DRENMARSE-510123 format. One record per residue (C-alpha): residue in three letters; x, y, z. Coordinates in Angstrom, 3 decimals. Example, Ala and Ser with C-alpha at 12.3 -4.5 7.8 and 13.67 -1.06 7.14 Angstrom:
! residues 2
SITE  code         X         Y         Z
SITE   ala    12.300    -4.500     7.800
SITE   ser    13.670    -1.060     7.140
This chain:
! residues 546
SITE  code         X         Y         Z
SITE   unk    11.833    25.112    70.821
SITE   unk     9.749    22.498    69.805
SITE   unk    10.986    18.607    70.300
SITE   unk     8.251    17.688    67.867
SITE   unk     9.822    16.466    64.489
SITE   unk     9.281    18.115    61.356
SITE   unk     6.047    16.702    59.352
SITE   unk     4.117    16.818    56.213
SITE   unk     0.884    16.832    55.960
SITE   unk    -1.507    16.461    52.605
SITE   unk    -5.175    17.113    53.183
SITE   unk    -7.695    17.164    51.063
SITE   unk   -10.681    19.774    52.040
SITE   unk   -13.901    17.927    51.420
SITE   unk   -12.824    14.804    50.889
SITE   unk   -16.125    12.880    51.331
SITE   unk   -17.886    15.121    49.071
SITE   unk   -15.301    14.241    46.413
SITE   unk   -15.263    10.504    47.018
SITE   unk   -19.355    10.427    46.467
SITE   unk   -19.038    12.620    43.219
SITE   unk   -16.098    10.008    42.209
SITE   unk   -18.145     7.047    43.262
SITE   unk   -21.327     8.208    41.498
SITE   unk   -19.115     8.849    38.057
SITE   unk   -18.028     5.108    37.677
SITE   unk   -21.506     4.184    38.903
SITE   unk   -23.124     5.671    35.866
SITE   unk   -20.629     3.772    33.771
SITE   unk   -17.882     6.234    33.250
SITE   unk   -14.347     4.614    32.988
SITE   unk   -12.359     7.971    33.329
SITE   unk   -13.429    11.339    33.871
SITE   unk   -11.037    13.853    31.849
SITE   unk   -11.524    16.863    34.050
SITE   unk   -13.025    16.125    37.566
SITE   unk   -15.153    18.690    38.898
SITE   unk   -13.623    19.615    42.476
SITE   unk   -15.824    19.598    45.733
SITE   unk   -14.315    22.835    46.962
SITE   unk   -15.158    24.774    43.015
SITE   unk   -18.463    26.609    42.535
SITE   unk   -18.799    24.132    39.546
SITE   unk   -19.796    21.604    41.932
SITE   unk   -23.577    21.195    42.570
SITE   unk   -24.563    22.023    46.174
SITE   unk   -24.472    18.464    48.244
SITE   unk   -24.421    17.421    51.591
SITE   unk   -23.787    14.138    52.969
SITE   unk   -26.164    13.285    55.946
SITE   unk   -25.566    10.672    59.358
SITE   unk   -27.655    11.228    62.046
SITE   unk   -29.854    13.807    60.688
SITE   unk   -26.440    16.295    60.474
SITE   unk   -24.137    17.393    58.031
SITE   unk   -21.151    15.588    57.957
SITE   unk   -19.813    17.333    54.783
SITE   unk   -20.927    19.705    52.129
SITE   unk   -19.224    21.057    48.922
SITE   unk   -18.445    24.620    48.230
SITE   unk   -22.202    25.564    46.874
SITE   unk   -23.494    24.818    49.706
SITE   unk   -20.912    26.395    52.225
SITE   unk   -21.918    29.698    49.896
SITE   unk   -25.699    29.537    50.936
SITE   unk   -24.555    28.959    54.500
SITE   unk   -24.873    25.290    55.278
SITE   unk   -22.468    24.172    57.444
SITE   unk   -21.007    21.058    59.183
SITE   unk   -22.775    19.843    62.091
SITE   unk   -26.196    21.531    60.947
SITE   unk   -29.144    19.633    61.235
SITE   unk   -30.872    18.650    58.217
SITE   unk   -33.783    20.739    58.214
SITE   unk   -32.180    23.360    58.963
SITE   unk   -29.547    22.968    55.869
SITE   unk   -31.897    22.354    53.331
SITE   unk   -33.812    26.099    54.539
SITE   unk   -30.917    27.444    54.060
SITE   unk   -30.176    26.105    50.426
SITE   unk   -33.543    24.970    49.234
SITE   unk   -31.628    23.425    46.084
SITE   unk   -29.127    21.604    48.474
SITE   unk   -28.631    17.610    47.393
SITE   unk   -28.912    15.211    50.542
SITE   unk   -27.224    12.031    50.643
SITE   unk   -26.596     9.244    53.521
SITE   unk   -22.631     9.305    54.351
SITE   unk   -20.915     6.144    53.621
SITE   unk   -17.513     5.847    55.481
SITE   unk   -16.415     2.388    53.346
SITE   unk   -17.220     5.079    50.503
SITE   unk   -14.506     7.602    51.631
SITE   unk   -12.194     4.913    52.624
SITE   unk   -12.427     2.666    49.147
SITE   unk   -11.628     5.867    47.080
SITE   unk    -8.912     6.765    49.234
SITE   unk    -6.545     4.049    49.386
SITE   unk    -5.347     4.631    45.558
SITE   unk    -4.425     7.714    46.802
SITE   unk    -2.510     6.846    49.458
SITE   unk    -0.892     4.199    46.913
SITE   unk     0.222     6.587    45.041
SITE   unk     1.417     9.166    47.216
SITE   unk     3.576     6.274    48.845
SITE   unk     5.284     5.503    44.943
SITE   unk     6.371     8.993    45.362
SITE   unk     7.585     9.343    49.716
SITE   unk     7.405     6.267    51.406
SITE   unk     6.690     6.417    54.935
SITE   unk     3.153     7.596    54.590
SITE   unk     0.212     7.517    57.394
SITE   unk    -2.820     7.541    56.822
SITE   unk    -4.709     9.942    59.342
SITE   unk    -7.895     9.285    58.065
SITE   unk    -9.797     9.539    54.923
SITE   unk    -8.578    12.341    52.892
SITE   unk    -5.525    13.252    55.290
SITE   unk    -2.055    11.965    55.319
SITE   unk     0.879    12.771    56.786
SITE   unk     5.037    12.246    56.389
SITE   unk     8.219    12.510    58.245
SITE   unk     9.287    15.857    56.331
SITE   unk    13.249    15.289    56.366
SITE   unk    13.277    12.519    53.965
SITE   unk    11.551    14.195    51.321
SITE   unk    13.376    17.536    51.645
SITE   unk    17.013    15.681    51.656
SITE   unk    15.811    14.002    48.156
SITE   unk    14.185    16.745    46.373
SITE   unk    16.188    19.915    47.976
SITE   unk    14.215    21.257    50.718
SITE   unk    10.981    21.347    51.954
SITE   unk     9.200    23.466    49.560
SITE   unk    10.226    21.490    46.305
SITE   unk     8.950    18.186    48.319
SITE   unk     5.453    19.979    48.881
SITE   unk     5.567    20.640    44.677
SITE   unk     6.088    17.350    44.065
SITE   unk     3.312    16.582    45.512
SITE   unk     1.138    18.951    44.216
SITE   unk     2.102    17.920    41.028
SITE   unk     1.177    14.471    41.899
SITE   unk    -1.990    15.278    43.213
SITE   unk    -3.110    16.904    39.795
SITE   unk    -1.999    14.017    37.593
SITE   unk    -4.432    12.212    40.272
SITE   unk    -7.142    14.978    39.520
SITE   unk    -6.652    16.387    42.726
SITE   unk    -6.006    20.124    42.539
SITE   unk    -7.401    21.606    45.924
SITE   unk    -4.655    19.493    47.806
SITE   unk    -3.008    21.436    50.124
SITE   unk     0.527    20.880    51.901
SITE   unk     1.666    21.812    55.796
SITE   unk     4.912    21.516    57.018
SITE   unk     5.540    22.279    60.518
SITE   unk     6.788    20.706    63.981
SITE   unk     4.746    18.128    64.888
SITE   unk     1.577    16.270    63.235
SITE   unk    -1.246    18.696    64.782
SITE   unk     0.660    21.565    63.719
SITE   unk     1.374    20.867    60.406
SITE   unk    -2.200    19.635    59.652
SITE   unk    -3.324    22.860    61.452
SITE   unk    -0.999    24.781    58.612
SITE   unk    -2.734    22.507    55.557
SITE   unk    -5.584    24.430    56.736
SITE   unk    -4.576    27.674    56.870
SITE   unk    -5.320    29.972    54.104
SITE   unk    -3.568    33.494    53.830
SITE   unk    -0.773    34.723    56.329
SITE   unk    -0.252    33.718    59.822
SITE   unk     2.130    33.955    62.154
SITE   unk     5.690    32.399    61.917
SITE   unk     4.613    30.616    58.170
SITE   unk     5.379    31.587    54.618
SITE   unk     3.629    30.452    51.922
SITE   unk     5.663    29.717    48.751
SITE   unk     2.983    28.756    46.863
SITE   unk    -0.565    28.354    46.458
SITE   unk    -1.334    25.342    48.359
SITE   unk     1.276    25.406    50.463
SITE   unk     2.424    26.475    54.180
SITE   unk     5.222    26.135    55.956
SITE   unk     6.075    26.601    59.282
SITE   unk     9.569    27.872    60.707
SITE   unk    11.305    25.525    62.870
SITE   unk    10.187    26.590    66.254
SITE   unk     7.414    28.870    65.585
SITE   unk     4.815    26.364    65.926
SITE   unk     3.638    27.832    68.898
SITE   unk     3.670    30.991    67.351
SITE   unk     1.326    29.987    64.668
SITE   unk    -0.925    27.797    67.255
SITE   unk    -1.217    30.708    69.575
SITE   unk    -4.466    32.865    67.826
SITE   unk    -6.354    29.690    66.385
SITE   unk    -9.243    28.959    68.776
SITE   unk    -9.049    26.312    71.357
SITE   unk   -11.809    24.349    69.246
SITE   unk    -9.010    22.764    66.582
SITE   unk    -7.248    21.022    69.920
SITE   unk   -10.333    20.324    72.246
SITE   unk   -13.087    18.084    71.574
SITE   unk   -16.329    19.487    71.232
SITE   unk   -17.629    19.172    75.240
SITE   unk   -14.067    19.845    76.171
SITE   unk   -14.124    23.100    74.404
SITE   unk   -16.980    24.364    75.715
SITE   unk   -15.545    23.905    79.365
SITE   unk   -12.513    25.972    77.892
SITE   unk   -14.334    28.666    76.597
SITE   unk   -16.725    29.188    79.773
SITE   unk   -13.476    29.445    81.713
SITE   unk   -12.491    32.132    79.001
SITE   unk    -9.478    30.398    77.459
SITE   unk   -10.721    31.050    73.768
SITE   unk    -7.668    30.651    72.000
SITE   unk    -4.555    27.711    71.900
SITE   unk    -2.183    30.625    73.486
SITE   unk    -4.039    31.381    76.107
SITE   unk    -4.021    27.619    77.230
SITE   unk    -0.533    27.135    76.379
SITE   unk     0.119    30.103    78.652
SITE   unk    -1.068    27.805    81.722
SITE   unk     1.031    25.568    83.633
SITE   unk     1.320    21.695    82.624
SITE   unk     0.514    20.245    85.855
SITE   unk    -2.304    22.657    86.553
SITE   unk    -3.901    21.473    83.893
SITE   unk    -3.234    18.138    84.640
SITE   unk    -4.411    18.565    88.344
SITE   unk    -7.949    20.649    87.034
SITE   unk    -8.423    18.388    83.734
SITE   unk    -6.487    15.335    83.709
SITE   unk    -4.826    12.943    80.614
SITE   unk    -7.777    14.828    78.177
SITE   unk    -6.450    18.098    79.481
SITE   unk    -2.946    17.525    78.832
SITE   unk    -3.630    16.086    75.782
SITE   unk    -5.074    18.924    74.286
SITE   unk    -2.215    21.147    76.052
SITE   unk     0.865    19.128    74.445
SITE   unk    -0.886    20.148    70.756
SITE   unk    -1.162    23.769    71.753
SITE   unk     2.270    24.138    73.060
SITE   unk     3.546    22.324    69.954
SITE   unk     5.386    19.492    72.101
SITE   unk     6.297    16.533    71.045
SITE   unk     4.859    12.893    72.683
SITE   unk     6.577    11.941    75.955
SITE   unk     7.206     8.060    74.999
SITE   unk     7.239     6.657    71.329
SITE   unk     7.158     8.206    68.333
SITE   unk     4.701    10.572    66.956
SITE   unk     4.078     9.427    63.047
SITE   unk     3.285     5.691    62.247
SITE   unk     3.880     5.362    59.226
SITE   unk     1.519     2.117    57.321
SITE   unk     3.182    -1.023    56.795
SITE   unk     4.003    -0.924    52.579
SITE   unk     1.192    -3.399    50.969
SITE   unk     2.022    -6.067    48.859
SITE   unk     0.589    -6.960    45.753
SITE   unk    -0.693   -10.757    45.322
SITE   unk    -1.908   -10.557    41.893
SITE   unk     0.393   -12.002    38.920
SITE   unk     0.383   -11.852    35.300
SITE   unk     1.955   -13.606    32.391
SITE   unk     1.905   -12.623    29.055
SITE   unk     2.370   -15.103    25.976
SITE   unk     3.950   -14.570    22.523
SITE   unk     2.426   -16.012    20.844
SITE   unk    -0.774   -16.394    22.121
SITE   unk    -1.999   -19.900    23.672
SITE   unk    -5.014   -21.328    22.046
SITE   unk    -5.448   -24.620    23.414
SITE   unk    -6.447   -24.843    27.457
SITE   unk    -4.005   -27.682    28.439
SITE   unk    -1.260   -25.322    26.826
SITE   unk    -2.584   -22.165    28.885
SITE   unk    -2.565   -24.115    31.970
SITE   unk     0.864   -26.001    31.598
SITE   unk     2.349   -22.781    30.926
SITE   unk     1.101   -21.346    34.347
SITE   unk     1.781   -23.844    36.438
SITE   unk     4.742   -21.706    37.627
SITE   unk     2.788   -18.654    37.879
SITE   unk     0.359   -20.107    40.028
SITE   unk     3.043   -21.981    42.263
SITE   unk     4.419   -18.108    42.878
SITE   unk     0.733   -16.800    43.067
SITE   unk     0.364   -19.073    46.540
SITE   unk     4.253   -19.204    47.513
SITE   unk     3.228   -15.218    47.498
SITE   unk     0.007   -15.754    50.018
SITE   unk     2.414   -18.069    52.300
SITE   unk     5.065   -15.529    52.851
SITE   unk     2.640   -13.412    54.578
SITE   unk     0.970   -16.276    56.315
SITE   unk    -2.706   -16.036    54.103
SITE   unk    -4.394   -18.545    52.509
SITE   unk    -6.558   -17.754    49.139
SITE   unk   -10.164   -18.868    49.415
SITE   unk   -11.779   -17.473    46.188
SITE   unk    -9.689   -15.740    43.508
SITE   unk   -10.377   -14.104    40.063
SITE   unk    -8.324   -15.642    36.676
SITE   unk    -8.714   -12.848    33.843
SITE   unk    -7.795   -13.926    30.313
SITE   unk    -7.221   -11.582    27.539
SITE   unk    -6.768   -12.275    24.110
SITE   unk    -5.313   -10.760    21.303
SITE   unk    -7.929    -8.571    20.562
SITE   unk    -8.041    -7.153    23.609
SITE   unk   -11.201    -8.946    24.787
SITE   unk   -10.797    -9.888    28.532
SITE   unk   -12.703   -13.023    29.681
SITE   unk   -13.239   -12.566    33.528
SITE   unk   -14.471   -14.690    36.283
SITE   unk   -14.294   -15.405    39.998
SITE   unk   -13.694   -19.280    41.763
SITE   unk   -14.417   -19.996    45.332
SITE   unk   -12.936   -22.335    47.458
SITE   unk   -14.648   -24.458    50.000
SITE   unk   -11.500   -24.823    52.100
SITE   unk    -8.099   -23.122    50.231
SITE   unk    -6.709   -22.940    46.887
SITE   unk    -3.808   -25.134    46.127
SITE   unk    -1.305   -24.753    43.053
SITE   unk    -3.142   -27.432    41.943
SITE   unk    -6.540   -25.697    42.003
SITE   unk    -5.722   -22.678    40.685
SITE   unk    -3.871   -24.634    37.383
SITE   unk    -7.220   -26.566    37.244
SITE   unk    -9.722   -23.489    37.574
SITE   unk    -7.275   -21.863    34.843
SITE   unk    -7.904   -25.049    32.399
SITE   unk   -11.471   -25.168    33.259
SITE   unk   -12.064   -21.552    32.183
SITE   unk    -9.827   -21.664    29.359
SITE   unk   -11.804   -24.427    28.178
SITE   unk   -15.109   -22.427    28.333
SITE   unk   -13.843   -19.788    26.059
SITE   unk   -15.676   -19.715    22.124
SITE   unk   -13.672   -21.249    19.594
SITE   unk   -10.852   -19.185    17.844
SITE   unk   -12.832   -18.785    15.030
SITE   unk   -16.328   -17.247    17.194
SITE   unk   -14.194   -15.184    19.017
SITE   unk   -12.129   -13.639    16.323
SITE   unk    -8.699   -14.059    17.753
SITE   unk    -5.925   -16.262    17.842
SITE   unk    -5.580   -17.086    21.699
SITE   unk    -4.987   -15.542    24.937
SITE   unk    -2.035   -13.020    25.237
SITE   unk    -2.459   -12.533    29.453
SITE   unk    -3.725   -14.057    31.996
SITE   unk    -3.891   -12.052    35.430
SITE   unk    -4.719   -14.145    38.888
SITE   unk    -5.902   -11.684    41.895
SITE   unk    -6.900   -12.756    45.174
SITE   unk   -10.437   -11.860    46.281
SITE   unk   -10.824   -13.080    49.486
SITE   unk    -8.310   -13.914    51.647
SITE   unk    -7.770   -15.779    55.530
SITE   unk    -5.080   -16.570    57.919
SITE   unk    -3.249   -19.539    57.222
SITE   unk    -3.806   -21.198    60.896
SITE   unk    -7.421   -20.888    60.417
SITE   unk    -7.099   -23.641    57.704
SITE   unk    -4.234   -25.614    59.490
SITE   unk    -6.435   -29.285    60.482
SITE   unk    -7.327   -29.922    63.526
SITE   unk    -5.711   -31.959    66.097
SITE   unk    -6.990   -35.564    64.975
SITE   unk    -5.946   -36.952    61.028
SITE   unk    -8.240   -35.905    58.619
SITE   unk    -6.273   -38.229    56.239
SITE   unk    -9.794   -39.295    54.743
SITE   unk   -11.435   -35.875    53.799
SITE   unk    -7.869   -35.247    52.298
SITE   unk    -7.841   -38.537    50.541
SITE   unk   -11.496   -38.034    48.757
SITE   unk   -10.927   -34.319    47.423
SITE   unk    -7.680   -35.802    45.915
SITE   unk    -9.219   -38.412    43.963
SITE   unk   -12.540   -36.717    43.433
SITE   unk   -10.297   -33.663    42.190
SITE   unk    -8.100   -36.020    39.800
SITE   unk   -11.944   -37.471    38.338
SITE   unk   -12.609   -33.971    37.784
SITE   unk    -9.524   -32.983    36.129
SITE   unk    -9.747   -35.755    33.304
SITE   unk   -13.509   -35.709    33.035
SITE   unk   -14.435   -31.972    33.334
SITE   unk   -15.201   -28.776    35.529
SITE   unk   -19.008   -29.972    36.270
SITE   unk   -18.649   -34.296    35.775
SITE   unk   -17.791   -34.222    39.554
SITE   unk   -19.907   -32.413    42.137
SITE   unk   -22.061   -32.052    45.077
SITE   unk   -26.035   -31.328    45.945
SITE   unk   -26.731   -28.268    47.137
SITE   unk   -30.215   -27.123    48.637
SITE   unk   -31.629   -24.126    47.149
SITE   unk   -35.486   -22.375    47.541
SITE   unk   -38.185   -23.324    45.616
SITE   unk   -41.418   -25.212    46.162
SITE   unk   -41.319   -28.072    44.054
SITE   unk   -38.512   -31.135    45.096
SITE   unk   -36.961   -30.970    41.587
SITE   unk   -36.306   -27.319    41.946
SITE   unk   -34.704   -27.131    45.292
SITE   unk   -31.879   -29.184    43.788
SITE   unk   -28.500   -27.548    42.256
SITE   unk   -25.562   -29.380    41.255
SITE   unk   -22.085   -27.610    42.639
SITE   unk   -19.304   -28.365    41.130
SITE   unk   -16.709   -30.487    43.521
SITE   unk   -14.222   -28.257    45.094
SITE   unk   -16.049   -25.151    43.978
SITE   unk   -18.296   -22.542    46.446
SITE   unk   -21.040   -21.050    44.589
SITE   unk   -20.354   -17.289    44.608
SITE   unk   -23.334   -15.087    45.517
SITE   unk   -24.362   -12.310    43.030
SITE   unk   -26.822    -9.623    42.955
SITE   unk   -29.285   -11.707    41.063
SITE   unk   -28.926   -14.593    42.921
SITE   unk   -29.208   -13.176    46.265
SITE   unk   -33.078   -13.101    45.130
SITE   unk   -35.403   -15.183    47.236
SITE   unk   -35.669   -17.992    44.401
SITE   unk   -32.029   -18.732    46.176
SITE   unk   -32.813   -18.823    49.642
SITE   unk   -33.454   -22.194    50.874
SITE   unk   -35.103   -20.824    53.981
SITE   unk   -37.997   -19.476    52.452
SITE   unk   -41.001   -18.705    53.104
SITE   unk   -42.451   -20.829    50.474
SITE   unk   -46.043   -21.192    50.489
SITE   unk   -47.451   -24.508    49.336
SITE   unk   -43.498   -26.310    49.652
SITE   unk   -43.960   -29.360    51.221
SITE   unk   -42.957   -29.464    54.873
SITE   unk   -42.563   -32.365    57.367
SITE   unk   -41.113   -35.760    55.741
SITE   unk   -39.110   -35.205    52.516
SITE   unk   -39.301   -38.236    49.649
SITE   unk   -36.263   -40.241    50.140
SITE   unk   -36.159   -40.656    46.283
SITE   unk   -37.064   -37.845    43.838
SITE   unk   -37.745   -38.246    40.243
SITE   unk   -36.238   -36.050    37.452
SITE   unk   -38.533   -36.739    35.345
SITE   unk   -42.132   -37.359    37.748
SITE   unk   -43.807   -40.695    36.316
SITE   unk   -47.239   -40.226    35.116
SITE   unk   -49.395   -41.871    37.538
SITE   unk   -53.522   -43.361    38.105
SITE   unk   -55.618   -42.566    40.922
SITE   unk   -58.182   -45.150    40.982
SITE   unk   -61.427   -45.379    43.332
SITE   unk   -63.129   -48.751    44.789
SITE   unk   -64.829   -49.008    41.511
SITE   unk   -62.266   -48.039    39.439
SITE   unk   -62.666   -44.907    38.503
SITE   unk   -59.993   -42.311    37.932
SITE   unk   -60.170   -39.545    40.268
SITE   unk   -59.612   -35.708    39.684
SITE   unk   -59.439   -32.658    41.550
SITE   unk   -62.747   -30.390    41.656
SITE   unk   -63.194   -26.604    41.648
SITE   unk   -62.799   -26.811    45.519
SITE   unk   -59.499   -28.166    45.429
SITE   unk   -60.771   -31.387    46.797
SITE   unk   -60.493   -34.898    45.427
SITE   unk   -63.691   -35.986    43.588
SITE   unk   -63.865   -39.849    45.453
SITE   unk   -61.595   -41.714    48.332
SITE   unk   -58.695   -42.935    46.490
SITE   unk   -58.223   -47.167    46.591
SITE   unk   -55.396   -48.109    44.229
SITE   unk   -52.583   -46.483    42.770
SITE   unk   -50.543   -47.322    39.647
SITE   unk   -47.088   -45.620    38.757
SITE   unk   -46.036   -45.498    35.196
SITE   unk   -46.781   -49.459    34.453
SITE   unk   -46.758   -50.893    37.720
SITE   unk   -50.112   -51.319    39.496
SITE   unk   -49.528   -51.978    43.036
SITE   unk   -52.018   -54.828    44.656
SITE   unk   -51.660   -52.901    47.976
SITE   unk   -55.028   -50.870    48.650
SITE   unk   -54.173   -47.063    49.291
SITE   unk   -54.258   -46.589    53.250
SITE   unk   -54.261   -43.465    54.091
SITE   unk   -54.303   -40.174    52.551
SITE   unk   -53.432   -36.558    53.337
SITE   unk   -55.558   -33.645    52.421
SITE   unk   -54.577   -32.023    48.604
SITE   unk   -53.147   -28.489    48.730
SITE   unk   -53.030   -26.270    45.832
SITE   unk   -49.590   -25.145    44.390
SITE   unk   -49.784   -21.812    42.271
SITE   unk   -46.709   -20.028    41.180
SITE   unk   -45.578   -17.761    38.616
SITE   unk   -48.621   -17.849    36.837
SITE   unk   -47.670   -14.711    34.437
SITE   unk   -44.796   -17.355    33.202
SITE   unk   -47.726   -19.520    31.967
SITE   unk   -46.727   -22.573    34.839
SITE   unk   -49.682   -24.654    35.689
SITE   unk   -52.039   -25.081    38.259
SITE   unk   -50.687   -27.983    40.200
SITE   unk   -52.217   -29.815    43.423
SITE   unk   -50.246   -31.832    45.497
SITE   unk   -51.247   -34.844    47.575
SITE   unk   -49.313   -37.706    49.598
SITE   unk   -50.631   -41.037    50.354
SITE   unk   -49.783   -44.174    51.460
SITE   unk   -50.003   -48.055    50.712
SITE   unk   -51.312   -50.797    53.036
SITE   unk   -47.503   -52.595    52.289
SITE   unk   -46.122   -49.246    53.948
SITE   unk   -44.895   -47.541    50.798
SITE   unk   -45.532   -43.779    50.518
SITE   unk   -45.418   -41.617    47.702
SITE   unk   -45.819   -37.333    46.519
SITE   unk   -48.080   -37.002    43.788
SITE   unk   -49.022   -34.297    41.988
SITE   unk   -51.950   -33.056    39.565
SITE   unk   -51.710   -30.836    36.460
SITE   unk   -53.496   -30.662    33.478
SITE   unk   -55.723   -33.229    34.345
SITE   unk   -53.883   -35.910    35.134
SITE   unk   -51.372   -37.212    38.049
SITE   unk   -47.428   -37.511    38.435
SITE   unk   -45.555   -38.846    40.962
SITE   unk   -42.919   -36.681    41.934
SITE   unk   -40.886   -38.748    44.924
SITE   unk   -41.266   -41.861    46.897
SITE   unk   -41.059   -42.425    50.250
SITE   unk   -38.670   -45.749    51.146
């Protein structure tokens, strides 16, 4: 008699293919699919997912052409010339399987995700609730159909390994009965008889399975017939684990099935009736919501460093924005972001609605609270500065108080960006372009010392030689004469020019009509130094070295 507890395993064949097809459908812009194509049906295209130049998963159409898991990429293409090869991305499998697990947990609590496409749970609770193991399996199949997974299969047996093998079995097998398509139930105590004719590779890793087959042990029944002490002496711990799976024995210590803890939903929302049109009204109404949002994270010892705010108006238009914080969000910070986002909405007459009817706050990035605790020494000055600047920002507006951020660019004015206080710029796909990289490379950019003063708008300047003639730049990007006098705006400096650099050209974005610029550094006899640029036949002062 098996000592393993009854387990129920749900298995979705070819889950990586199913996840890939679903991901491709969403990428093409389809929100919902009324009749999804199952990866196990012949109507699905011949697709194979590749990793390490070997087939990891393939669709039913590909298997019909002879493609099998483990084949090399070239051999799979030879067997099926129309085969579509795509790289296998494990993250897609896990991400697409997470909603399935959440839906199953709503039906049957205590689910353990074995791997993407396979989950397990104890059979005793569902059987008592639904009045038997067969009705419990039928409820799971019905849920799968509503999720667009008609190919899901259920196996129930003594022990996780036996239940998973039952889910993978089609047709008749010893000590089993199939009350409906997609369900295989192994009778209590019949696990050993069910596993006996299965190949030994079902329970043993690849290399170990080859060793056992070389010794003439080709089925699980043959392996189960050996004494466990002899297997331990010959093959060690790996052999004992395989032997216990073959004999359908339960774990020696502990429990075999470990359900995952319930996933807590940290997102909060609030509905308004009548709609709110004023940003101040909306912020005041969301004070309690923001406190509940932060308190929910604090209960799990988490802090929020990035969140998404969704505002939905009465005509169904959703205004969404993601906010990031350099430290962590507090309730006041969250309310401030709500006020700023509501202030940026179009006016009521422009958007055609009466106001906001629903708000939803979702954390997009959380961190452990212990990582954001103050250090050993006091950080009171920093907190005081943040407090006063945040209050000023609340009164003056989101973009009224900010800090400078160094970005990429060749001109000094292009490298400055004002970031609102308490906000971290969220990098999007567009912001990952070369222009956002401060590291460069930026050919033609200023290297070495940077002017201490950079003018927002360059001042007109004049550069003259010793005879008072204006100096220009010739066709070879050289000065037409040695510089001697400098005038910036209406100020003519009495000190003569002492040293100057070689001029260097700055040619960029010519396809957008950007002018060609020549840059020059020079130093006066009094110690002042300037950065000049020459464009359209005139000099301009970009910055000054103090």
